[in-house]
C-alpha positions, 0 to 999 in steps of 0.5 A: 534513493531519497529521490526515488522516495520523494517522486513516489510519495508525491504521485501517491499523495496527489493521487489521494487528493484527486480522490478526495476531490472525486466528490466534487459535482460534474468534474469529479469522476474524472478527477477520481479516475485520474486519482487512481492512476496516480495512486497505483503509479505511486504505489508501485514506485513505493513498492520498488523503493521499499523492495516490497512487492506486496504494497503493489499487488495489494494496492492493484487488487484493492483497485480491481475490487473497487472498480467490480464494486462500481460497476455492480452499484452502477448496474443495479441503479440502472435496472432499478430505473428500467424496472420503475419505468415499466411500472409507471409506463415510463412517466414520472410525473405521477408516481402515486397514481400511475404506479403499477407492480409489473413483472419488469419492475420486479426484476429490476428491484431484485437486480437492484438488490443483487447489485447492491450487495455485490457492490458492498461485498467487493468494496470491503474486499477492496478496503481490506487490500488497501488496509494491508497496503497502508500496514505495510506502508506504516511498517516500513515508513514508521508513519502511524497516519497509515494504520489510522487510515487503512483501519478508517477506511475498512470500517467506513466501508462496513458502515456505508449501510448507515451512511456514517461509513461515507464520513469514515472513508473521507477522513481515511483519505485524509490521514492517507494523504497526510502519511504520503506527505510526511514520509521520510527516507529509511536509515541506510544500514552498512553492508556486510558480506557473509558467507554460510550465515557468517560474517566474513572475518578480517584477514588482517590480524591473522596476518599480523599474528603470522608476521609475529610468529615468524619473527619469534621463530627467527630470534629464538633459533640458535645454531649448535655451538654458537650464542646469539645476542639478543637485546644487548644480552648474552 
């Protein structure tokens, strides 16, 4: 049981670290992809360890929403870039003089704003599911760092519109990493089989009572016309 926890929390912790390293230029996106894979795998193992499927399901749903948010943001940036090209004649050397508002630029701008809104909504949904996962882990493991991490990720997603949210998201993943590596095994409880909602009583005392009752009946039984000597007395 402990071996399973060590393996699970190591996977999830390494995934969280790689997600933090996704901010590294050039190679960061590769580290981020590997981090997501390790995180999901670790959550799957923790779900099996604590026997709670909600840990894995919420994580997987959150990652799916996160992917949708990234794709939406990427499409919006691409649409805005294409629209800007059409407005400048595909020439960025002098935007102030060569810029002409065109239908292509208007469409690109509209797609850019719509994509950002979609990315914002789905990123909040992703952090809501991750917050549920971290709250469950906090209850199961007793690590308060998970509760802090979930709250910071959720608040950070909301505050990304003023850029402060990115700092909160970074700090949130740091708390999540601390929580993973400080998790301890759950206490083992003795198992008592139950029948119809009540613990099955032991049969030993009943057997002793039966034997005592039999011995008492045997000693007190006296045939007619005879006397029984008990304990040295008549």
